RODO-2510 file (C-alpha; in nm, 4 decimals, decimal comma):
residues 371
     n   res          X          Y          Z
     1     x     8,3283   -10,9583    -5,5742
     2     x     8,0807   -10,8164    -5,3238
     3     x     7,8372   -11,1090    -5,3449
     4     x     7,8533   -11,4868    -5,3090
     5     x     7,5273   -11,6318    -5,4450
     6     x     7,3745   -11,4923    -5,7646
     7     x     7,0480   -11,5651    -5,9413
     8     x     7,0772   -11,5064    -6,3161
     9     x     6,7533   -11,5077    -6,5151
    10     x     6,7745   -11,5910    -6,8842
    11     x     7,0884   -11,7867    -6,7991
    12     x     7,0812   -11,9764    -7,1271
    13     x     7,0277   -11,6620    -7,3343
    14     x     7,2731   -11,4616    -7,5415
    15     x     7,3995   -11,2522    -7,2492
    16     x     7,3131   -11,4914    -6,9691
    17     x     7,5250   -11,7865    -7,0747
    18     x     7,8320   -11,5701    -7,1310
    19     x     7,7787   -11,3977    -6,7972
    20     x     7,7547   -11,7350    -6,6198
    21     x     8,0804   -11,8524    -6,7737
    22     x     8,2671   -11,5321    -6,6898
    23     x     8,1536   -11,5271    -6,3274
    24     x     8,2417   -11,8926    -6,2745
    25     x     8,5842   -11,8444    -6,4322
    26     x     8,6839   -11,5284    -6,2467
    27     x     8,5182   -11,5766    -5,9081
    28     x     8,5626   -11,9262    -5,7592
    29     x     8,3921   -11,8134    -5,4376
    30     x     8,0608   -11,7438    -5,6156
    31     x     7,7778   -11,9894    -5,6773
    32     x     7,5043   -11,9404    -5,9372
    33     x     7,1353   -12,0122    -5,9690
    34     x     7,0754   -12,0329    -6,3428
    35     x     6,7102   -11,9740    -6,4283
    36     x     6,5874   -12,0346    -6,7817
    37     x     6,2555   -12,0283    -6,9599
    38     x     6,1054   -12,3696    -7,0267
    39     x     5,7487   -12,4907    -7,0664
    40     x     5,8013   -12,8334    -6,9111
    41     x     6,0668   -13,0537    -6,7474
    42     x     6,1668   -13,2076    -7,0798
    43     x     6,2447   -12,8700    -7,2377
    44     x     6,4242   -12,7647    -6,9205
    45     x     6,6433   -13,0758    -6,9297
    46     x     6,7427   -13,0092    -7,2907
    47     x     6,8294   -12,6471    -7,2142
    48     x     7,0105   -12,7427    -6,8953
    49     x     7,2219   -12,9995    -7,0776
    50     x     7,3090   -12,7461    -7,3488
    51     x     7,4122   -12,4779    -7,1009
    52     x     7,6073   -12,7253    -6,8871
    53     x     7,7951   -12,8478    -7,1954
    54     x     7,8765   -12,4900    -7,2977
    55     x     8,0077   -12,4088    -6,9511
    56     x     8,2132   -12,7288    -6,9560
    57     x     8,3586   -12,6338    -7,2950
    58     x     8,4673   -12,2992    -7,1486
    59     x     8,7379   -12,4869    -6,9506
    60     x     8,6249   -12,3486    -6,6162
    61     x     8,7900   -12,4426    -6,2848
    62     x     8,7180   -12,7952    -6,1690
    63     x     8,4825   -12,6782    -5,8956
    64     x     8,2586   -12,4845    -6,1342
    65     x     8,0003   -12,7588    -6,1880
    66     x     7,9353   -12,7869    -5,8154
    67     x     7,8666   -12,4131    -5,7958
    68     x     7,5856   -12,4134    -6,0526
    69     x     7,2201   -12,4842    -5,9759
    70     x     6,9565   -12,4919    -6,2500
    71     x     6,5925   -12,3785    -6,2366
    72     x     6,3169   -12,3101    -6,4874
    73     x     5,9835   -12,1393    -6,5356
    74     x     5,8031   -11,8935    -6,7606
    75     x     5,7709   -11,5226    -6,6879
    76     x     5,4104   -11,5424    -6,8073
    77     x     5,3225   -11,7975    -6,5376
    78     x     5,1742   -11,6954    -6,2044
    79     x     5,4833   -11,8092    -6,0131
    80     x     5,7736   -11,8336    -6,2582
    81     x     6,0360   -11,8645    -5,9841
    82     x     5,8716   -12,1337    -5,7764
    83     x     6,1407   -12,3615    -5,6355
    84     x     6,4253   -12,1099    -5,6542
    85     x     6,5893   -12,1042    -5,3077
    86     x     6,6119   -11,7495    -5,1751
    87     x     6,7733   -11,7808    -4,8308
    88     x     7,1268   -11,6969    -4,9428
    89     x     7,0767   -11,5132    -5,2722
    90     x     7,2536   -11,1792    -5,2343
    91     x     7,2427   -11,0655    -5,5981
    92     x     7,0021   -11,0990    -5,8896
    93     x     7,0898   -11,0236    -6,2514
    94     x     6,7760   -11,0056    -6,4631
    95     x     6,8559   -11,0657    -6,8292
    96     x     6,5404   -11,2580    -6,9272
    97     x     6,3321   -11,0587    -7,1742
    98     x     6,1897   -11,0473    -7,5238
    99     x     6,4437   -10,8277    -7,7032
   100     x     6,2954   -10,7925    -8,0534
   101     x     6,2159   -10,4383    -8,1649
   102     x     5,9117   -10,5829    -8,3412
   103     x     5,7745   -10,7575    -8,0328
   104     x     5,3962   -10,7505    -8,0038
   105     x     5,2369   -10,5314    -7,7361
   106     x     5,0794   -10,8143    -7,5364
   107     x     5,3966   -11,0224    -7,5298
   108     x     5,6106   -10,7229    -7,4302
   109     x     5,3693   -10,6451    -7,1475
   110     x     5,3480   -11,0047    -7,0239
   111     x     5,7195   -11,0862    -7,0301
   112     x     5,9141   -10,7622    -7,0034
   113     x     5,6857   -10,5706    -6,7655
   114     x     5,4769   -10,8189    -6,5677
   115     x     5,7606   -11,0719    -6,5650
   116     x     5,9860   -10,8093    -6,4107
   117     x     5,7222   -10,7332    -6,1467
   118     x     5,7223   -11,1022    -6,0556
   119     x     6,1001   -11,0894    -6,0252
   120     x     6,0635   -10,7966    -5,7828
   121     x     5,8234   -11,0094    -5,5780
   122     x     6,0855   -11,2838    -5,5641
   123     x     6,3450   -11,0273    -5,4578
   124     x     6,1247   -10,9276    -5,1660
   125     x     6,1678   -11,2822    -5,0312
   126     x     6,5497   -11,2690    -5,0446
   127     x     6,6635   -11,1682    -4,6925
   128     x     7,0292   -11,1185    -4,7896
   129     x     6,9735   -10,9352    -5,1190
   130     x     7,2266   -10,6594    -5,1888
   131     x     7,2054   -10,6100    -5,5657
   132     x     6,9249   -10,6313    -5,8180
   133     x     7,0794   -10,5619    -6,1579
   134     x     6,8487   -10,5143    -6,4541
   135     x     6,9755   -10,5405    -6,8112
   136     x     6,7910   -10,2607    -6,9865
   137     x     6,8462   -10,0771    -7,3144
   138     x     6,9663    -9,7333    -7,4108
   139     x     6,6434    -9,7259    -7,6127
   140     x     6,4378    -9,7404    -7,2942
   141     x     6,4788    -9,3632    -7,3309
   142     x     6,2399    -9,3861    -7,6261
   143     x     6,2390    -9,0928    -7,8642
   144     x     6,4045    -8,8558    -7,6219
   145     x     6,6356    -8,6183    -7,8106
   146     x     6,9577    -8,4695    -7,6787
   147     x     7,1703    -8,5596    -7,3774
   148     x     7,0941    -8,8867    -7,1966
   149     x     7,2399    -8,8632    -6,8484
   150     x     7,2802    -9,1700    -6,6330
   151     x     7,0824    -9,0106    -6,3489
   152     x     6,7964    -8,8852    -6,5663
   153     x     6,4936    -9,1128    -6,5294
   154     x     6,2343    -8,8785    -6,6757
   155     x     5,9673    -9,0263    -6,8976
   156     x     6,0367    -9,0226    -7,2741
   157     x     5,8040    -8,8171    -7,4949
   158     x     5,7186    -9,1243    -7,7038
   159     x     5,8382    -9,4724    -7,7929
   160     x     5,9196    -9,6076    -8,1367
   161     x     5,8019    -9,9594    -8,0505
   162     x     5,6680   -10,1814    -7,7734
   163     x     6,0131   -10,3133    -7,6864
   164     x     6,1320    -9,9669    -7,5826
   165     x     5,8110    -9,8978    -7,3958
   166     x     5,8288   -10,2258    -7,2068
   167     x     6,1926   -10,1790    -7,1041
   168     x     6,1217    -9,8335    -6,9647
   169     x     5,8116    -9,9612    -6,7844
   170     x     6,0132   -10,2497    -6,6378
   171     x     6,2677   -10,0014    -6,5023
   172     x     5,9855    -9,8104    -6,3373
   173     x     5,8318   -10,1283    -6,1968
   174     x     6,1592   -10,2199    -6,0291
   175     x     6,1949    -9,8740    -5,8806
   176     x     5,8486    -9,9118    -5,7304
   177     x     5,8596   -10,2744    -5,6136
   178     x     6,2199   -10,3861    -5,5570
   179     x     6,3260   -10,4270    -5,1915
   180     x     6,6647   -10,2770    -5,2802
   181     x     6,7123    -9,9851    -5,5218
   182     x     6,7552   -10,1471    -5,8648
   183     x     7,0812   -10,1030    -6,0516
   184     x     7,0124   -10,0430    -6,4202
   185     x     7,2550   -10,1287    -6,6994
   186     x     7,1454    -9,9739    -7,0264
   187     x     7,3152   -10,1302    -7,3256
   188     x     7,3081   -10,0360    -7,6947
   189     x     7,2483   -10,2648    -7,9919
   190     x     7,4901   -10,5572    -7,9670
   191     x     7,6149   -10,6429    -8,3142
   192     x     7,8910   -10,8938    -8,2366
   193     x     8,0084   -11,1305    -7,9679
   194     x     8,3449   -10,9545    -7,9403
   195     x     8,5567   -10,6872    -8,1134
   196     x     8,6629   -10,9440    -8,3732
   197     x     8,3137   -10,9285    -8,5227
   198     x     8,1973   -11,2883    -8,4721
   199     x     7,8166   -11,3109    -8,4595
   200     x     7,6159   -11,5836    -8,2866
   201     x     7,2833   -11,3997    -8,2589
   202     x     7,1224   -11,1899    -8,5307
   203     x     6,9173   -10,8727    -8,4924
   204     x     6,8037   -10,5638    -8,6841
   205     x     7,1627   -10,4642    -8,7665
   206     x     7,2449   -10,7948    -8,9345
   207     x     6,9098   -10,8114    -9,1144
   208     x     6,9641   -10,4647    -9,2577
   209     x     7,3186   -10,5383    -9,3705
   210     x     7,1919   -10,8505    -9,5427
   211     x     6,9295   -10,6559    -9,7358
   212     x     7,1925   -10,4051    -9,8474
   213     x     7,4422   -10,6702    -9,9520
   214     x     7,1812   -10,8429   -10,1661
   215     x     7,0532   -10,5197   -10,3177
   216     x     6,7031   -10,5812   -10,1874
   217     x     6,6400   -10,2315   -10,0559
   218     x     6,7428    -9,9015   -10,2086
   219     x     6,5978    -9,6680    -9,9451
   220     x     6,6585    -9,6657    -9,5701
   221     x     6,5101    -9,4509    -9,2952
   222     x     6,7166    -9,1958    -9,1068
   223     x     6,9254    -8,8828    -9,1078
   224     x     7,2903    -8,9138    -9,2158
   225     x     7,4201    -8,7600    -8,8913
   226     x     7,2093    -8,9620    -8,6465
   227     x     7,4424    -9,1365    -8,3968
   228     x     7,4056    -9,5138    -8,3980
   229     x     7,5024    -9,6815    -8,0716
   230     x     7,6610   -10,0245    -8,1080
   231     x     7,8625   -10,2572    -7,8885
   232     x     7,9511   -10,6226    -7,8233
   233     x     7,8305   -10,8966    -7,5947
   234     x     8,1731   -10,9120    -7,4322
   235     x     8,1509   -10,5458    -7,3317
   236     x     7,7953   -10,5800    -7,1987
   237     x     7,8989   -10,8761    -6,9833
   238     x     8,2128   -10,6943    -6,8659
   239     x     7,9925   -10,4038    -6,7566
   240     x     7,7791   -10,6305    -6,5373
   241     x     8,0873   -10,7953    -6,3865
   242     x     8,2408   -10,4583    -6,3051
   243     x     7,9203   -10,3494    -6,1321
   244     x     7,9013   -10,6707    -5,9297
   245     x     8,2585   -10,6176    -5,8156
   246     x     8,2614   -10,2454    -5,7389
   247     x     7,9383   -10,0835    -5,8537
   248     x     7,6987    -9,8668    -5,6568
   249     x     7,3590   -10,0022    -5,5632
   250     x     7,0672    -9,8200    -5,7184
   251     x     7,2576    -9,6328    -5,9867
   252     x     7,2045    -9,6286    -6,3624
   253     x     7,4988    -9,7191    -6,5846
   254     x     7,5167    -9,6543    -6,9585
   255     x     7,7304    -9,9391    -7,0949
   256     x     7,7284    -9,7566    -7,4260
   257     x     7,9759    -9,5443    -7,6239
   258     x     7,9463    -9,1699    -7,5900
   259     x     7,8278    -8,9703    -7,8904
   260     x     8,1792    -8,8626    -7,9883
   261     x     8,2679    -9,2310    -8,0396
   262     x     7,9421    -9,3448    -8,1957
   263     x     7,9206    -9,4006    -8,5677
   264     x     7,6793    -9,1786    -8,7558
   265     x     7,4304    -9,3516    -8,9816
   266     x     7,6014    -9,2436    -9,3029
   267     x     7,9377    -9,3620    -9,1693
   268     x     7,7838    -9,7003    -9,0909
   269     x     7,6628    -9,7321    -9,4493
   270     x     7,9948    -9,6151    -9,5921
   271     x     8,1884    -9,8657    -9,3825
   272     x     7,9553   -10,1528    -9,4693
   273     x     7,9786   -10,0845    -9,8416
   274     x     8,3566   -10,0563    -9,8192
   275     x     8,3588   -10,4135    -9,6885
   276     x     8,1070   -10,5284    -9,9496
   277     x     8,3403   -10,4048   -10,2237
   278     x     8,6094   -10,6443   -10,1011
   279     x     8,3852   -10,9268   -10,2205
   280     x     8,3989   -10,9978   -10,5969
   281     x     8,0472   -11,1443   -10,5804
   282     x     7,9132   -10,8122   -10,4615
   283     x     8,1159   -10,6058   -10,7095
   284     x     7,9682   -10,8013   -10,9989
   285     x     7,6171   -10,7021   -10,8910
   286     x     7,6958   -10,3274   -10,9202
   287     x     7,4681   -10,2470   -10,6301
   288     x     7,4533    -9,8828   -10,5267
   289     x     7,4367    -9,7600   -10,1650
   290     x     7,0844    -9,6810   -10,0447
   291     x     6,9352    -9,3365   -10,0210
   292     x     6,8386    -9,2136    -9,6761
   293     x     6,4769    -9,1042    -9,6836
   294     x     6,2531    -8,8964    -9,4633
   295     x     6,0130    -9,0847    -9,2381
   296     x     5,7078    -9,0438    -9,4610
   297     x     5,8828    -9,1708    -9,7718
   298     x     6,0239    -9,4749    -9,5953
   299     x     5,6937    -9,5627    -9,4328
   300     x     5,5232    -9,5585    -9,7729
   301     x     5,7914    -9,7759    -9,9292
   302     x     5,7969   -10,0244    -9,6408
   303     x     5,4194   -10,0597    -9,6447
   304     x     5,4234   -10,1300   -10,0177
   305     x     5,7067   -10,3852    -9,9950
   306     x     5,5681   -10,5773    -9,6993
   307     x     5,2274   -10,6030    -9,8654
   308     x     5,3691   -10,7861   -10,1674
   309     x     5,6914   -10,9465   -10,0383
   310     x     5,7535   -11,2718    -9,8572
   311     x     6,0653   -11,4389    -9,7253
   312     x     6,3898   -11,2608    -9,6401
   313     x     6,2794   -10,9129    -9,7517
   314     x     5,9588   -10,9135    -9,5514
   315     x     6,1297   -11,0697    -9,2496
   316     x     6,4115   -10,8162    -9,2539
   317     x     6,1781   -10,5222    -9,3030
   318     x     5,9674   -10,6423    -9,0114
   319     x     6,2665   -10,5828    -8,7845
   320     x     6,3735   -10,2538    -8,9461
   321     x     6,0366   -10,0769    -8,9491
   322     x     5,9747   -10,0770    -8,5702
   323     x     6,3217    -9,9274    -8,5153
   324     x     6,3060    -9,6784    -8,8025
   325     x     6,1921    -9,3788    -8,5988
   326     x     6,5033    -9,4022    -8,3815
   327     x     6,7160    -9,3291    -8,6891
   328     x     6,5789    -8,9751    -8,6896
   329     x     6,6451    -8,9213    -8,3161
   330     x     6,9769    -8,7614    -8,2212
   331     x     7,0708    -8,8963    -7,8798
   332     x     7,3875    -8,7938    -7,6973
   333     x     7,4755    -9,0615    -7,4435
   334     x     7,6704    -8,9784    -7,1301
   335     x     7,8488    -9,2657    -6,9579
   336     x     8,0775    -9,1057    -6,7003
   337     x     7,9797    -9,3459    -6,4209
   338     x     8,0322    -9,6547    -6,6345
   339     x     8,3574    -9,5211    -6,7784
   340     x     8,4944    -9,4510    -6,4305
   341     x     8,4101    -9,8048    -6,3184
   342     x     8,5285    -9,9899    -6,6307
   343     x     8,7172    -9,7653    -6,8760
   344     x     8,8261   -10,0668    -7,0823
   345     x     8,4714   -10,1013    -7,2144
   346     x     8,5086    -9,8093    -7,4506
   347     x     8,8373    -9,8907    -7,6191
   348     x     8,6819   -10,0565    -7,9226
   349     x     8,6439    -9,8112    -8,2089
   350     x     8,2797    -9,8377    -8,3223
   351     x     8,3611    -9,8014    -8,6904
   352     x     8,6238   -10,0743    -8,6595
   353     x     8,3560   -10,2934    -8,5008
   354     x     8,1191   -10,2244    -8,7912
   355     x     8,3920   -10,3222    -9,0363
   356     x     8,4874   -10,6399    -8,8496
   357     x     8,1272   -10,7511    -8,8088
   358     x     8,0305   -10,6799    -9,1691
   359     x     8,3398   -10,8640    -9,2868
   360     x     8,2443   -11,1701    -9,0797
   361     x     7,8884   -11,1596    -9,2126
   362     x     7,9941   -11,1437    -9,5761
   363     x     8,2773   -11,3949    -9,5411
   364     x     8,0501   -11,6519    -9,3754
   365     x     7,7378   -11,5479    -9,5668
   366     x     7,5579   -11,4757    -9,2411
   367     x     7,6930   -11,7798    -9,0611
   368     x     7,6156   -12,0375    -9,3299
   369     x     7,9829   -12,0961    -9,4123
   370     x     8,2762   -12,1652    -9,1831
   371     x     8,4085   -11,8367    -9,0540
***
């Protein structure tokens, strides 16, 4: 690995904690500063204990505990990184963010944009800094149609939601303020921890599948041939590790399948319903697959349902609606730079991942049963 002392923000988050464990396991020469969001010392201690226990359970080398240092703050505070030692930090991996597609404008601005600016200010105080890696999203390209090249940083024509807007703006903030050219890692929607389909964090994909399984929605937004870009936490973490080991400073990497390996929206639905039909409980309900509707029709339906519904339907729709416009946008992702650096990332067949993940969800009833 090119670096020896790494600051990881969001270290107790979905990507951060896995990244910490993988670095500690594979690189005994590296020490970590694990920064996590906490409002006070008591919350920090609880989160620190949880992360430390998870790292211990990962059966890391005996020296691992001595190579981990814990810090806390809040990206909305004036100085969220106060107390983080900077003298020997030679790499920063910024994973801390609000990642909901339905995030409110003010929160997206405060955490994802202004919080990233504050990280850039911290980076300016790191005399040995070589890498500043930012975990972004393929949807930071907004509603741009057509080929998405890794070197193309042009502004999108529009954004479907504040999450996308804030991730793009954070990229731009780092380009303007970082003391080293930022290295961007754009990832797709992560639907499982690994290719086996196990899920430990739920998002719009899982909420939508749940609605379909329970027959709670008969119409979905999107065009049948729209590519849907999906991956796993293990691949996203492997992408960051590969970049830390042999990546180029200041480049953009698409840790995302190319279009010819992405599932189209109709294929996703077909594969999900094929798994549903393995379940006798679902078969008895005689639920039909949903119809894909144009944007106007879906917007009308969603507005009507959310005005009268409460509970799981309203909650699930609240995550689907902000993403809906992307299901009409045909993106073609190029990932030549990422594929050259880590070709193993793209071996998982996306439709096989959809099947494995949907099977885990139905077998465990969305994590409520042992799976």
